[in-house]
TORLOFI-973575 format. One record per residue (C-alpha): residue in three letters; x negated, y negated, z negated. Coordinates in pm, whole numbers, always signed. Last residue first. Example, Ala and Ser with C-alpha at 12.3 -4.5 7.8 and 13.67 -1.06 7.14 Angstrom:
! TORLOFI-973575
<mifi res="SER" east="-1367" north="+106" up="-714"/>
<mifi res="ALA" east="-1230" north="+450" up="-780"/>
//
This chain:
! TORLOFI-973575
<mifi res="UNK" east="+2152" north="-1309" up="+10450"/>
<mifi res="UNK" east="+1981" north="-1222" up="+10120"/>
<mifi res="UNK" east="+1931" north="-871" up="+10257"/>
<mifi res="UNK" east="+1631" north="-990" up="+10463"/>
<mifi res="UNK" east="+1494" north="-961" up="+10816"/>
<mifi res="UNK" east="+1546" north="-1316" up="+10946"/>
<mifi res="UNK" east="+1636" north="-1486" up="+11274"/>
<mifi res="UNK" east="+1672" north="-1857" up="+11351"/>
<mifi res="UNK" east="+1676" north="-1991" up="+11708"/>
<mifi res="UNK" east="+2018" north="-2143" up="+11636"/>
<mifi res="UNK" east="+2138" north="-1991" up="+11308"/>
<mifi res="UNK" east="+2150" north="-1669" up="+11106"/>
<mifi res="UNK" east="+2048" north="-1412" up="+11369"/>
<mifi res="UNK" east="+1961" north="-1074" up="+11221"/>
<mifi res="UNK" east="+1650" north="-865" up="+11164"/>
<mifi res="UNK" east="+1738" north="-525" up="+11022"/>
<mifi res="UNK" east="+1693" north="-450" up="+10653"/>
<mifi res="UNK" east="+1489" north="-144" up="+10544"/>
<mifi res="UNK" east="+1695" north="+106" up="+10349"/>
<mifi res="UNK" east="+1636" north="+165" up="+9978"/>
<mifi res="UNK" east="+1416" north="-66" up="+9770"/>
<mifi res="UNK" east="+1583" north="-382" up="+9904"/>
<mifi res="UNK" east="+1925" north="-251" up="+9799"/>
<mifi res="UNK" east="+1822" north="-271" up="+9433"/>
<mifi res="UNK" east="+1749" north="-643" up="+9464"/>
<mifi res="UNK" east="+1419" north="-831" up="+9506"/>
<mifi res="UNK" east="+1429" north="-1212" up="+9498"/>
<mifi res="UNK" east="+1078" north="-1264" up="+9356"/>
<mifi res="UNK" east="+935" north="-1041" up="+9633"/>
<mifi res="UNK" east="+597" north="-870" up="+9599"/>
<mifi res="UNK" east="+712" north="-506" up="+9573"/>
<mifi res="UNK" east="+1002" north="-591" up="+9814"/>
<mifi res="UNK" east="+789" north="-700" up="+10110"/>
<mifi res="UNK" east="+817" north="-372" up="+10301"/>
<mifi res="UNK" east="+1195" north="-379" up="+10273"/>
<mifi res="UNK" east="+1305" north="-21" up="+10211"/>
<mifi res="UNK" east="+1035" north="+229" up="+10115"/>
<mifi res="UNK" east="+679" north="+118" up="+10047"/>
<mifi res="UNK" east="+413" north="+154" up="+10316"/>
<mifi res="UNK" east="+118" north="+387" up="+10263"/>
<mifi res="UNK" east="-53" north="+416" up="+10605"/>
<mifi res="UNK" east="+12" north="+50" up="+10680"/>
<mifi res="UNK" east="-173" north="-39" up="+10357"/>
<mifi res="UNK" east="+38" north="-296" up="+10179"/>
<mifi res="UNK" east="-35" north="-672" up="+10186"/>
<mifi res="UNK" east="-134" north="-781" up="+9835"/>
<mifi res="UNK" east="+13" north="-842" up="+9492"/>
<mifi res="UNK" east="+162" north="-1168" up="+9366"/>
<mifi res="UNK" east="+215" north="-1454" up="+9615"/>
<mifi res="UNK" east="+8" north="-1748" up="+9489"/>
<mifi res="UNK" east="+162" north="-2069" up="+9355"/>
<mifi res="UNK" east="+29" north="-2417" up="+9423"/>
<mifi res="UNK" east="+150" north="-2689" up="+9188"/>
<mifi res="UNK" east="+317" north="-3003" up="+9322"/>
<mifi res="UNK" east="+641" north="-2904" up="+9149"/>
<mifi res="UNK" east="+832" north="-2966" up="+9473"/>
<mifi res="UNK" east="+923" north="-2605" up="+9549"/>
<mifi res="UNK" east="+678" north="-2596" up="+9841"/>
<mifi res="UNK" east="+355" north="-2622" up="+9644"/>
<mifi res="UNK" east="+186" north="-2690" up="+9977"/>
<mifi res="UNK" east="-29" north="-2390" up="+10061"/>
<mifi res="UNK" east="+68" north="-2113" up="+9817"/>
<mifi res="UNK" east="+429" north="-2230" up="+9798"/>
<mifi res="UNK" east="+437" north="-2233" up="+10179"/>
<mifi res="UNK" east="+327" north="-1871" up="+10188"/>
<mifi res="UNK" east="+579" north="-1775" up="+9921"/>
<mifi res="UNK" east="+869" north="-1930" up="+10112"/>
<mifi res="UNK" east="+758" north="-1747" up="+10424"/>
<mifi res="UNK" east="+755" north="-1419" up="+10230"/>
<mifi res="UNK" east="+1093" north="-1500" up="+10074"/>
<mifi res="UNK" east="+1235" north="-1520" up="+10430"/>
<mifi res="UNK" east="+1428" north="-1824" up="+10552"/>
<mifi res="UNK" east="+1173" north="-2105" up="+10540"/>
<mifi res="UNK" east="+1341" north="-2438" up="+10467"/>
<mifi res="UNK" east="+1175" north="-2763" up="+10575"/>
<mifi res="UNK" east="+854" north="-2609" up="+10713"/>
<mifi res="UNK" east="+1052" north="-2338" up="+10890"/>
<mifi res="UNK" east="+1300" north="-2590" up="+11030"/>
<mifi res="UNK" east="+1028" north="-2794" up="+11203"/>
<mifi res="UNK" east="+864" north="-2480" up="+11340"/>
<mifi res="UNK" east="+1185" north="-2336" up="+11483"/>
<mifi res="UNK" east="+1234" north="-1990" up="+11339"/>
<mifi res="UNK" east="+1166" north="-1621" up="+11374"/>
<mifi res="UNK" east="+1137" north="-1429" up="+11048"/>
<mifi res="UNK" east="+1039" north="-1084" up="+10922"/>
<mifi res="UNK" east="+868" north="-958" up="+11237"/>
<mifi res="UNK" east="+727" north="-626" up="+11120"/>
<mifi res="UNK" east="+377" north="-476" up="+11124"/>
<mifi res="UNK" east="+325" north="-518" up="+10750"/>
<mifi res="UNK" east="+443" north="-882" up="+10758"/>
<mifi res="UNK" east="+488" north="-1103" up="+11062"/>
<mifi res="UNK" east="+629" north="-1456" up="+11090"/>
<mifi res="UNK" east="+735" north="-1561" up="+11440"/>
<mifi res="UNK" east="+708" north="-1926" up="+11532"/>
<mifi res="UNK" east="+873" north="-2196" up="+11739"/>
<mifi res="UNK" east="+757" north="-2534" up="+11876"/>
<mifi res="UNK" east="+388" north="-2514" up="+11787"/>
<mifi res="UNK" east="+122" north="-2787" up="+11753"/>
<mifi res="UNK" east="+98" north="-2951" up="+11411"/>
<mifi res="UNK" east="+286" north="-2700" up="+11196"/>
<mifi res="UNK" east="+122" north="-2417" up="+11390"/>
<mifi res="UNK" east="-221" north="-2525" up="+11267"/>
<mifi res="UNK" east="-106" north="-2570" up="+10907"/>
<mifi res="UNK" east="+27" north="-2213" up="+10905"/>
<mifi res="UNK" east="-324" north="-2067" up="+10926"/>
<mifi res="UNK" east="-306" north="-1688" up="+10976"/>
<mifi res="UNK" east="-317" north="-1746" up="+11351"/>
<mifi res="UNK" east="-198" north="-1617" up="+11687"/>
<mifi res="UNK" east="-101" north="-1873" up="+11951"/>
<mifi res="UNK" east="+111" north="-1730" up="+12234"/>
<mifi res="UNK" east="+81" north="-2003" up="+12493"/>
<mifi res="UNK" east="+275" north="-2136" up="+12790"/>
<mifi res="UNK" east="+112" north="-2323" up="+13080"/>
<mifi res="UNK" east="+224" north="-2664" up="+13205"/>
<mifi res="UNK" east="-132" north="-2741" up="+13321"/>
<mifi res="UNK" east="-160" north="-3089" up="+13170"/>
<mifi res="UNK" east="+41" north="-3032" up="+12851"/>
<mifi res="UNK" east="-99" north="-2688" up="+12774"/>
<mifi res="UNK" east="-451" north="-2808" up="+12859"/>
<mifi res="UNK" east="-423" north="-3110" up="+12630"/>
<mifi res="UNK" east="-284" north="-2901" up="+12344"/>
<mifi res="UNK" east="-569" north="-2653" up="+12379"/>
<mifi res="UNK" east="-833" north="-2928" up="+12391"/>
<mifi res="UNK" east="-690" north="-3094" up="+12080"/>
<mifi res="UNK" east="-697" north="-2759" up="+11903"/>
<mifi res="UNK" east="-1061" north="-2713" up="+12010"/>
<mifi res="UNK" east="-1159" north="-3059" up="+11883"/>
<mifi res="UNK" east="-982" north="-3008" up="+11549"/>
<mifi res="UNK" east="-1154" north="-2673" up="+11503"/>
<mifi res="UNK" east="-1490" north="-2837" up="+11574"/>
<mifi res="UNK" east="-1434" north="-3088" up="+11293"/>
<mifi res="UNK" east="-1310" north="-2824" up="+11049"/>
<mifi res="UNK" east="-1591" north="-2575" up="+11111"/>
<mifi res="UNK" east="-1529" north="-2287" up="+11349"/>
<mifi res="UNK" east="-1510" north="-1910" up="+11288"/>
<mifi res="UNK" east="-1129" north="-1887" up="+11283"/>
<mifi res="UNK" east="-1058" north="-2138" up="+11561"/>
<mifi res="UNK" east="-936" north="-1909" up="+11842"/>
<mifi res="UNK" east="-727" north="-1684" up="+11611"/>
<mifi res="UNK" east="-602" north="-1484" up="+11912"/>
<mifi res="UNK" east="-505" north="-1718" up="+12196"/>
<mifi res="UNK" east="-272" north="-1559" up="+12452"/>
<mifi res="UNK" east="-238" north="-1777" up="+12761"/>
<mifi res="UNK" east="+67" north="-1760" up="+12987"/>
<mifi res="UNK" east="+151" north="-1877" up="+13340"/>
<mifi res="UNK" east="-206" north="-1826" up="+13457"/>
<mifi res="UNK" east="-396" north="-2077" up="+13675"/>
<mifi res="UNK" east="-674" north="-1837" up="+13780"/>
<mifi res="UNK" east="-955" north="-1989" up="+13571"/>
<mifi res="UNK" east="-731" north="-2079" up="+13275"/>
<mifi res="UNK" east="-853" north="-1801" up="+13043"/>
<mifi res="UNK" east="-1213" north="-1817" up="+13167"/>
<mifi res="UNK" east="-1227" north="-2191" up="+13092"/>
<mifi res="UNK" east="-1075" north="-2129" up="+12748"/>
<mifi res="UNK" east="-1341" north="-1864" up="+12683"/>
<mifi res="UNK" east="-1606" north="-2121" up="+12779"/>
<mifi res="UNK" east="-1453" north="-2370" up="+12536"/>
<mifi res="UNK" east="-1481" north="-2107" up="+12261"/>
<mifi res="UNK" east="-1851" north="-2072" up="+12347"/>
<mifi res="UNK" east="-1887" north="-2448" up="+12304"/>
<mifi res="UNK" east="-1719" north="-2437" up="+11963"/>
<mifi res="UNK" east="-1946" north="-2157" up="+11847"/>
<mifi res="UNK" east="-2256" north="-2342" up="+11968"/>
<mifi res="UNK" east="-2421" north="-2262" up="+12300"/>
<mifi res="UNK" east="-2766" north="-2122" up="+12382"/>
<mifi res="UNK" east="-2663" north="-1773" up="+12268"/>
<mifi res="UNK" east="-2398" north="-1766" up="+12541"/>
<mifi res="UNK" east="-2652" north="-1805" up="+12824"/>
<mifi res="UNK" east="-2705" north="-2128" up="+13019"/>
<mifi res="UNK" east="-2695" north="-2173" up="+13397"/>
<mifi res="UNK" east="-2342" north="-2317" up="+13424"/>
<mifi res="UNK" east="-2386" north="-2522" up="+13106"/>
<mifi res="UNK" east="-2642" north="-2746" up="+13279"/>
<mifi res="UNK" east="-2423" north="-2779" up="+13587"/>
<mifi res="UNK" east="-2122" north="-2862" up="+13367"/>
<mifi res="UNK" east="-2291" north="-3156" up="+13191"/>
<mifi res="UNK" east="-2007" north="-3340" up="+13015"/>
<mifi res="UNK" east="-1835" north="-3017" up="+12909"/>
<mifi res="UNK" east="-1476" north="-3080" up="+12796"/>
<mifi res="UNK" east="-1265" north="-2781" up="+12893"/>
<mifi res="UNK" east="-1166" north="-2940" up="+13224"/>
<mifi res="UNK" east="-1529" north="-3015" up="+13312"/>
<mifi res="UNK" east="-1624" north="-2648" up="+13274"/>
<mifi res="UNK" east="-1324" north="-2560" up="+13491"/>
<mifi res="UNK" east="-1444" north="-2801" up="+13761"/>
<mifi res="UNK" east="-1789" north="-2639" up="+13757"/>
<mifi res="UNK" east="-1629" north="-2296" up="+13799"/>
<mifi res="UNK" east="-1410" north="-2416" up="+14087"/>
<mifi res="UNK" east="-1716" north="-2560" up="+14261"/>
<mifi res="UNK" east="-1903" north="-2232" up="+14213"/>
<mifi res="UNK" east="-1612" north="-2024" up="+14344"/>
<mifi res="UNK" east="-1567" north="-2252" up="+14644"/>
<mifi res="UNK" east="-1934" north="-2221" up="+14734"/>
<mifi res="UNK" east="-1928" north="-1840" up="+14705"/>
<mifi res="UNK" east="-1613" north="-1805" up="+14914"/>
<mifi res="UNK" east="-1290" north="-1722" up="+14729"/>
<mifi res="UNK" east="-1165" north="-1370" up="+14642"/>
<mifi res="UNK" east="-893" north="-1489" up="+14404"/>
<mifi res="UNK" east="-855" north="-1223" up="+14135"/>
<mifi res="UNK" east="-1196" north="-1061" up="+14111"/>
<mifi res="UNK" east="-1390" north="-1361" up="+14244"/>
<mifi res="UNK" east="-1222" north="-1603" up="+14001"/>
<mifi res="UNK" east="-1291" north="-1379" up="+13701"/>
<mifi res="UNK" east="-1654" north="-1332" up="+13805"/>
<mifi res="UNK" east="-1704" north="-1706" up="+13842"/>
<mifi res="UNK" east="-1638" north="-1763" up="+13472"/>
<mifi res="UNK" east="-1893" north="-1503" up="+13366"/>
<mifi res="UNK" east="-2148" north="-1609" up="+13627"/>
<mifi res="UNK" east="-2131" north="-1973" up="+13521"/>
<mifi res="UNK" east="-2196" north="-1884" up="+13157"/>
<mifi res="UNK" east="-2508" north="-1684" up="+13244"/>
<mifi res="UNK" east="-2495" north="-1310" up="+13190"/>
<mifi res="UNK" east="-2700" north="-1119" up="+12932"/>
<mifi res="UNK" east="-2488" north="-1198" up="+12622"/>
<mifi res="UNK" east="-2157" north="-1096" up="+12786"/>
<mifi res="UNK" east="-1887" north="-1306" up="+12621"/>
<mifi res="UNK" east="-1612" north="-1159" up="+12401"/>
<mifi res="UNK" east="-1859" north="-1064" up="+12126"/>
<mifi res="UNK" east="-1994" north="-1417" up="+12084"/>
<mifi res="UNK" east="-1649" north="-1565" up="+12145"/>
<mifi res="UNK" east="-1488" north="-1404" up="+11837"/>
<mifi res="UNK" east="-1110" north="-1437" up="+11827"/>
<mifi res="UNK" east="-1034" north="-1375" up="+12194"/>
<mifi res="UNK" east="-885" north="-1621" up="+12439"/>
<mifi res="UNK" east="-660" north="-1440" up="+12685"/>
<mifi res="UNK" east="-525" north="-1533" up="+13025"/>
<mifi res="UNK" east="-200" north="-1392" up="+13168"/>
<mifi res="UNK" east="-120" north="-1424" up="+13540"/>
<mifi res="UNK" east="-480" north="-1366" up="+13651"/>
<mifi res="UNK" east="-701" north="-1271" up="+13358"/>
<mifi res="UNK" east="-484" north="-969" up="+13290"/>
<mifi res="UNK" east="-208" north="-929" up="+13551"/>
<mifi res="UNK" east="-404" north="-759" up="+13829"/>
<mifi res="UNK" east="-569" north="-531" up="+13575"/>
<mifi res="UNK" east="-215" north="-440" up="+13467"/>
<mifi res="UNK" east="-149" north="-301" up="+13815"/>
<mifi res="UNK" east="-460" north="-83" up="+13789"/>
<mifi res="UNK" east="-351" north="+45" up="+13446"/>
<mifi res="UNK" east="-9" north="+133" up="+13586"/>
<mifi res="UNK" east="+288" north="-90" up="+13513"/>
<mifi res="UNK" east="+598" north="+14" up="+13317"/>
<mifi res="UNK" east="+480" north="-148" up="+12993"/>
<mifi res="UNK" east="+451" north="-478" up="+13180"/>
<mifi res="UNK" east="+827" north="-495" up="+13233"/>
<mifi res="UNK" east="+858" north="-744" up="+13519"/>
<mifi res="UNK" east="+1087" north="-1052" up="+13524"/>
<mifi res="UNK" east="+813" north="-1311" up="+13473"/>
<mifi res="UNK" east="+688" north="-1104" up="+13178"/>
<mifi res="UNK" east="+917" north="-844" up="+13022"/>
<mifi res="UNK" east="+740" north="-651" up="+12747"/>
<mifi res="UNK" east="+974" north="-364" up="+12661"/>
<mifi res="UNK" east="+998" north="-120" up="+12374"/>
<mifi res="UNK" east="+856" north="+220" up="+12291"/>
<mifi res="UNK" east="+544" north="+422" up="+12201"/>
<mifi res="UNK" east="+264" north="+170" up="+12259"/>
<mifi res="UNK" east="-38" north="+385" up="+12182"/>
<mifi res="UNK" east="-335" north="+382" up="+11944"/>
<mifi res="UNK" east="-582" north="+670" up="+11904"/>
<mifi res="UNK" east="-655" north="+578" up="+12176"/>
<mifi res="UNK" east="-664" north="+226" up="+12330"/>
<mifi res="UNK" east="-431" north="-70" up="+12298"/>
<mifi res="UNK" east="-534" north="-327" up="+12561"/>
<mifi res="UNK" east="-218" north="-326" up="+12773"/>
<mifi res="UNK" east="-187" north="-705" up="+12739"/>
<mifi res="UNK" east="+140" north="-701" up="+12545"/>
<mifi res="UNK" east="+14" north="-425" up="+12317"/>
<mifi res="UNK" east="-310" north="-618" up="+12261"/>
<mifi res="UNK" east="-108" north="-920" up="+12147"/>
<mifi res="UNK" east="+102" north="-708" up="+11909"/>
<mifi res="UNK" east="-215" north="-541" up="+11778"/>
<mifi res="UNK" east="-353" north="-889" up="+11709"/>
<mifi res="UNK" east="-50" north="-995" up="+11505"/>
<mifi res="UNK" east="+1" north="-670" up="+11312"/>
<mifi res="UNK" east="+13" north="-795" up="+10952"/>
<mifi res="UNK" east="-345" north="-693" up="+10876"/>
<mifi res="UNK" east="-465" north="-1047" up="+10808"/>
<mifi res="UNK" east="-180" north="-1261" up="+10675"/>
<mifi res="UNK" east="+97" north="-1389" up="+10899"/>
<mifi res="UNK" east="+161" north="-1602" up="+11205"/>
<mifi res="UNK" east="+258" north="-1568" up="+11570"/>
<mifi res="UNK" east="+303" north="-1924" up="+11696"/>
<mifi res="UNK" east="+484" north="-1997" up="+12022"/>
<mifi res="UNK" east="+347" north="-2286" up="+12229"/>
<mifi res="UNK" east="+599" north="-2358" up="+12504"/>
<mifi res="UNK" east="+563" north="-2461" up="+12868"/>
<mifi res="UNK" east="+798" north="-2186" up="+12987"/>
<mifi res="UNK" east="+970" north="-2015" up="+12697"/>
<mifi res="UNK" east="+825" north="-1743" up="+12479"/>
<mifi res="UNK" east="+1059" north="-1475" up="+12347"/>
<mifi res="UNK" east="+1048" north="-1251" up="+12041"/>
<mifi res="UNK" east="+1097" north="-889" up="+11932"/>
<mifi res="UNK" east="+891" north="-657" up="+11710"/>
<mifi res="UNK" east="+1048" north="-319" up="+11631"/>
<mifi res="UNK" east="+742" north="-196" up="+11433"/>
<mifi res="UNK" east="+383" north="-277" up="+11521"/>
<mifi res="UNK" east="+99" north="-99" up="+11338"/>
<mifi res="UNK" east="+312" north="+202" up="+11240"/>
<mifi res="UNK" east="+34" north="+447" up="+11134"/>
<mifi res="UNK" east="+95" north="+812" up="+11219"/>
<mifi res="UNK" east="-117" north="+1036" up="+10997"/>
<mifi res="UNK" east="-207" north="+1401" up="+11052"/>
<mifi res="UNK" east="-534" north="+1318" up="+11227"/>
<mifi res="UNK" east="-519" north="+952" up="+11323"/>
<mifi res="UNK" east="-235" north="+856" up="+11557"/>
<mifi res="UNK" east="-201" north="+477" up="+11574"/>
<mifi res="UNK" east="+146" north="+352" up="+11660"/>
<mifi res="UNK" east="+288" north="+60" up="+11857"/>
<mifi res="UNK" east="+656" north="-30" up="+11870"/>
<mifi res="UNK" east="+801" north="-328" up="+12061"/>
<mifi res="UNK" east="+1174" north="-385" up="+12016"/>
<mifi res="UNK" east="+1193" north="-640" up="+12300"/>
<mifi res="UNK" east="+917" north="-885" up="+12395"/>
<mifi res="UNK" east="+1053" north="-1142" up="+12643"/>
<mifi res="UNK" east="+794" north="-1360" up="+12815"/>
<mifi res="UNK" east="+864" north="-1654" up="+13048"/>
<mifi res="UNK" east="+1213" north="-1750" up="+12931"/>
<mifi res="UNK" east="+1340" north="-2070" up="+13101"/>
<mifi res="UNK" east="+1549" north="-1879" up="+13356"/>
<mifi res="UNK" east="+1756" north="-1738" up="+13071"/>
<mifi res="UNK" east="+1921" north="-1403" up="+13131"/>
<mifi res="UNK" east="+1871" north="-1320" up="+12763"/>
<mifi res="UNK" east="+1751" north="-1528" up="+12470"/>
<mifi res="UNK" east="+1701" north="-1317" up="+12160"/>
//
């Protein structure tokens, strides 16, 4: 982990989030640590159920009962967000940190016009005059690629396509010039052509505005084309942190190796190879390394104590007994 570095915007340290359901305590996020630098796209990747979204919600203070962040630090621009009150966090969300949610149709209010939803964020955090708010809203609609912003301003979410609604969420996310945007699977429900357009828009905004991004996805091919560093999650744990270029040359963790085998035929045979088994239920986790029941490199020690994540190179960390 980078410490005392002026270039670090967000420093997540040993984050733990639990869900308390009856007699069960479910470890949704377990000792997760990573940094995001200024102007950087950091990818948080892994299969569905690995803890990516809960990690994002923990950072944003959006974990609700029966869930609770039980320990750790989330240091953003020098302030530990976990020490803030709910009211103080409301001043951070949408203002200093923007968020693009996975499903725009549920994230947008179906009975409010698009212009009203963007304007509301500006009014809450900036308190501008009515004319200034409208002009800023129209400018934001232009920035996210709408050719007819005045037409879009008066439309309702159901009148827009999935890609257009995702553009509206991007406009809301950048409305107050945040330092960080968290994008949670922003292209999941889109077709390939629209996905490419949205990814191009995101990269353009990052470059033009100088904002940082936490990009959450299960699709490694997206991060390969647009991220600088990534964190690989499995069963609520960060099992690898690596530079994107190095990860696609030589992933450190057997889980990462298996993912690339399943996508690219990583070993050079040209044949795709699936990872055996499935992601474990967080309420019934195996002992030791949580990946060991699926791991081709499993050793006796893997079934006992869980390995800690350790640094093995520059910007390279792995949770595995092979190192």
